[in-house]
N, C-alpha and C positions, 0 to 999 in steps of 0.2 A: 494464444492461438497456436496450434501446431502447424506442421509443414503444409497441410492442406490449405490453410488460410493465407499463406505467404504469397502465392501467385495471384490470388484474388485481391489481396491487399495492394500488391504492386500495380495491378490493373486499375484499381480505384485511384491510387496516387497519380498514375499517368493521366487518367481522365480528369482529375482535379487540376493537374498542371495545365491541361489543355483548355481549362475554363469551365468545367462542369461542376458546379457547386453541389449537386446531388451526390457526387462521388464522396465528398467529405462527409456529408450527412450519413451515408452508408457506413463509412469507417467509424464515425462516432457511435452509431447504433450497434455496430459489431462489437465494440469494446466498452460500451457504456457501463454495463453491470460489473464486468471484471475489473475495470480501472477504478470505478467508484468504490467497489468493495476493497480493493487493495489499499487505496488511500485511507478509507475509513478504518481499516484494521490497523493502520500505522498511526492515525491521529486520534481515533476514538472521539471525534468531535465533528458533528454533522456540518456545522457552519464552516469550519476550517477545511473539511473534506470538499465541500462545494467550491470553495475558493481555489483550492489546489487543483481540483478537477478542471475548472474553467481555465486556469492559468496554463495547465498542461496542454489543453487543446489550442489555446492561443499561441503557445510556442510551436506546436506542430504546424499550424497554419502559417505562422511567420517564417518558419525554417524549412518548409516542405520542398522548396526549390533546391535546397542544399542537401536534401536527404538522398543518400546513396547506399544505405545499408541494405542488407538482404532480409532482415527480419523487422518488419514494422512494429510488431507488438513489443519486441525488446526495446526498440528505440522509444516508443511511447511510454512504457513503464519506467525506463531509465530517466526520461524527462520528469515524470511524476516523482520518482525516488529522489532526484536532485532537488526538486521543489520542497519535498518533505524535509530533507536534510537542511536546506536553507532556512526553513521555518524554525526548526529545532535550534539551529545556531542563533537565530535572531532572538529567540525566547531566552536564551542563556544570558542575554545582556541585562535582563531584569535582575537587579542586584539585591533587592530586599523585599520581603513581603510586608514590611513595616512602612515602606515608602508610600506616601499618599498619592492618590490619583487626582484628577482635575476637580473632583467633587469633595476632596478633603478626607476621603475614606481610605484606610489602608488596604492594600491588595489582599492581605491575608484575611481580612474581614469578609471578602467576597467568596472565599472558598467554601464549598459545601461541606457539611459534616462528613467526616471520614467513616463513620459507622455505617455498615451495610444495612439496607432496608430489610424488613422481614421477608419480603419475597426474594430478595437476593440471597439471604441466608438459606432459604428453602432450596433455591436453585443450586447452591453450592453443595448440597447434600447428594444430589443425583450425579450420575456419571457425566452428563453434559456440563454441569457447573464445574465439576472437578477438572474436566478437560480444558475448559475455557481459562480457568485460573492457571493451570499448568502451562498452557500456551503462552500466556502473558508473562510467565516467569522465565521463559526461554531467553537466552541471549538474543539481542536484536537481529543479528545476521541469521540465526537459525529460525527465529520467529518469522522473519521476512520470507525465507525460503518456504517455510511451512504454508504461509498464507498464499504466496504466489502459486504454489503447486496445488494445494487443496481447495482454495476459494476461487482462484482465478484460472485454474486448470492449465497453467503454462507448462511447457516442456522444460526439462532441465537445461537444455541448450539456451532457451530464452531467458531462463532465470540466471544462468551464468552470465549472459550478455548484460542483463539489467544490473547485476551486482558487480560486473567487471572482474569476474573470477573465472577459473577453469570449470568445465563441466564436472570434473572430479571433485572439486571443492564444493560446488553446489550440491552434488550427490551426498558428500560426506556431511554437510551441514544438515541435510534432511535426515540422514541416518542418525546423527547425534540427537536431533530434535525428537524423532520418533522414539528413540531409546529412552530419553528423559521423560517423555510423555507417558510411555508405558510404565516406567518406574513410579512416576508421580501418582498415576491412577491406581496402580497396584498397591502402593503404600497406603493411600487414603481409603481404598475400597476394601 
C-alpha cells in the first residue's frame, strides 16, 4: 500500500489496540489479496501459502502492541518474508529423497513427473508463458522485488523496508529484473 494507506492503517491499528476487533478485520481485508499473492509467488504451494498467511496474521496480532513502525504494509510483508525464509531453511534439513517416510515410501517416489503437461507446453509458447518462466529464473532477490511491485503494487520504499535494503538497492534489483526479462522474452520470441 502506498503512502495514502499508511495513515488509515495507523488509525486501524489504534482502534484495534483500544479493543475494536473490526479494525483488525479491516486490515486483513485491505491486505488479503496482496499478501496472499506475495506468499504464493514465493512458495508456489497453496497449502503452504495458507499456513504462512495465517501465521503472518497471528504474529501481527501477537505483536501489534509493540508495533511502532511507520509503514504497516512493510512490517506485515517483512513478517511474511521471514516466515517464508524460515520454511525454506527447515526444508533444507531433509537430507535425502531416498529416506523413507512413516509409510515406508521414499520421499523421491512422491515427487510428480517433471515433464510439463501438454497445456503447460502450449502456454510456454506464448508471451505470458515465456514471461512466467523468465520471472522464475530471476535471482530470488530480483524476483521478490518484481512480485512485490507488480503483483502486490507496493512502493519501492515499502519493498526496501521488507527486504531490509536501501531504496536504491530495491530500484536496482527491479531494473536488473526488467532488463533480464526483456532479454529473455526477446531471445525466445
